[in-house]
N, C-alpha and C positions, 0 to 999 in steps of 0.2 A: 606288821606283827613278825616278830622274830620266829623262825622255824628252826628247831633243834632236833636232830636225830639222836637217839640214844640206842646203842648197840649192846645187847646182852649175849651172854654165852648160851650154847645149847648143850654143853657138856655136863654130864651128872655123875661121873665116877672118879674117884680119887685113885687114879692109877689101878693097881691091882689089889688094893687094900680092902676091897669090899665096902668101904665108906662112900657116902654120897657127897657130892659137892655140887657146885653151880655158881650162880652170882651171889655176891654178899648183899643182903638186903639193905643195910644202911648206905651202901655205896650206890644203890639205885635210888632208894627213897629221899635221901638228903638232897642229891642234885635235882631230882624230879621236882621237888617242891621249891627249890630255889629258882628253877626255871619257870614253873607254873605260877608262882607268885610274882615273878617278873613280867608275866603276861605272855610268856612265849607259847607257841603251839608246838607240842611235843609229839613225835613220832617214834615208836619203839619198834626194833627190828632185832632178829637173831638169825644165825646160819639156818636153822631148821624151820623158823617161823613158829606161830602158836605159842603156847604157855612155856617160857624157859624155866629150868630148874633152879630153885633157891637152895642155897647151902643150908641145911637144916641147923647147923651150929649158929648161923646169923639169926635165927628165930628163937634162940635160948634166951632166957630172962636176961642174963647178964649182957647180952649183945643188943638188947632193945634200946631204942632212942625215942626221943619226941617224934622224929620223923617217921620211924617205922611203925610207931603206934598210929600215927595219923594215916599211913598208908593202909594199915589193917582195918581202919574204920572207913575207908574211902572206897565205896563200891565201884564208882566209875573208874578209878585208877586201877582196881583189881581187874575189872573187865577189859580195860586197855591192855594190861600185861598179859592177859590170856590170849590175846589175839596179836602178838608181834607179827610184823611183816617179815617175810623171808628176805635175808640180807641181799640175795642175788637180784632182788626186785627193786631195790632203792638206788636213787641216782643223786649224785653229788649237787646237780643243779637245782633240786627241789629244797635244799636246806641252806641255812646260814652258818651252821656248825654242827659238829659231831661230838658226842661225849661217850666214852667207853666205861661203864662201871666195871669193877673188879670182882674179886672171888677167885678162887683156885681154877674154876672151870676154863677161863680164857687161855690159861697156859697150854691146855691141850687143844682146844679147837679154833681159837682166833689167832694164834701165833702165825701159822702158815695159811690161814683162809685167804683165798685169792680175792674174795669180795671185800674182806676187811682191808687188805692191802690196797685194793683198788680205790676204796673210799679214802684211806689215809692219804695216799699219794694224790688222789683227785682233789680232795678239799684243799690241801696245801698249794697244789699247782694253780687252783682257782682263787687263792688268797683268802680262803675261808679257815677259821680255826679248828684244830683238832685238840681235844682234851681226853686224858685217860687217867684212871686213878688206881692205886694199889697194884694188883697184878695185871691190870689191863694195858699198861704200857708195853706189855708183850706184843701187842699188835704192831708195834713200831719196828720190831726186830728185823723183819724181812722186808720192809719198805725201803724204797730206793729213791734217790733224787734222779732228775731228768739225765744227769751225767753217769748214772749207774752207781753212785756211791751210796753207802749206807745212810739212810735219812737221818739217823741220830749222830752220825759222826761229827764231832766238835761242838755238839749242841748240849745245853744244859737240860738234863732230865732227872726225874726221880722215879721211885717206884718201890714196891715192898722190898725191905733191905734183907740182906743175908741174915742178920742177927735177929730180925723179926721172924723170918722162916724157921730159924733155929728155935726161937722161943715157942712156936706153936707146934714144934716137933715134926715138921714135914720136910726138912732139908733133904732127906733120903727118898722122899716119895715124889716130889714135883719132877717134871721132865727137865727143868732147868731152873737155876737160881737167877731171878730176874736182874738183880744188881750186877752179877757176874756177866750176864748175857748182854746187858746194855753196855757195859764197859768193853766187852769184847768187839762190839761194833764201833767203838771209837767215841762212845758218848762220855760227856763230862757228868758223871753221876753225882748228885748231891743229896743229902739227907738230913734230918733233923738230929739234934745231939742226943735225943732219947728216943729209944724204940716206942712206937706207937703214939708219938706226939705228932700233932698236925704239921704237916710240911708240904708246900706246893711251890712250883717253879714255873716261870714263864720263859720261854725263848721264842721271841717273835710270835708266831701264830701257833706255837706248840705249847700246851699247858699240860703238866703232869703233877699228880698228887702221890704221896708216899704210902698211905695206909687208910683204913676205914675213917679215922678221925679227920682225914684230909678231904673228905668227899664233898662236903658243903663248901669249904673254902676254895677247893678247886673249881667247883661250879660257879662260885662268885667270880673268880679269877677269869673265867672263860667269858662271863657277861662283861667284864671290864674290857677284855680284848675286843669283843663285839662293839662295845661303846666307842672305843678308840678308832675303830674302822668307820664309825659314823653310820 
């Protein structure tokens, strides 16, 4: 049975705006059910452990999807989410792949998190795939290759675009613009032609998705990588 680790943010504040943030529900629920329906065993983790904060905007009517409604009716999944493992306690060797859902929260707590970096570098060193969607590719920014180079240097990646951040009115609130930050590390940033359209890209064992609509396709692409590895 495939064993997939999903890592969520523990950060619940949007800078000093007074607004709440966290993980984006669709970006968790859609991949969760892609993996579950494929027969995977899913483990959830977060920096602080326990129940991670959900961005309340992702629970608004206009943000709901078939998968988020399925989650809201799934008592077992909600119980699992309430008891995420502490990130420091999970080990690469226990899993076949790792997936990072987005939301704005990861920009604050997963960017420089030593355990997130340990997992990203460790999974790739063990030739196990790493996937991240929307804002979650921020976990790649401080990761390094064994030679000490930025992990994303020269690699194809995507993530929440500058124009999308502008569209949601948070360009001046976020600690960094993900598109700019990835390019600053030497990444070959790619994106869809239209804001908020599904877009995902694979570079070897590294899989990234651009925005919430990319969540399920990014999860399916991760499963393709696992299938390719046999």
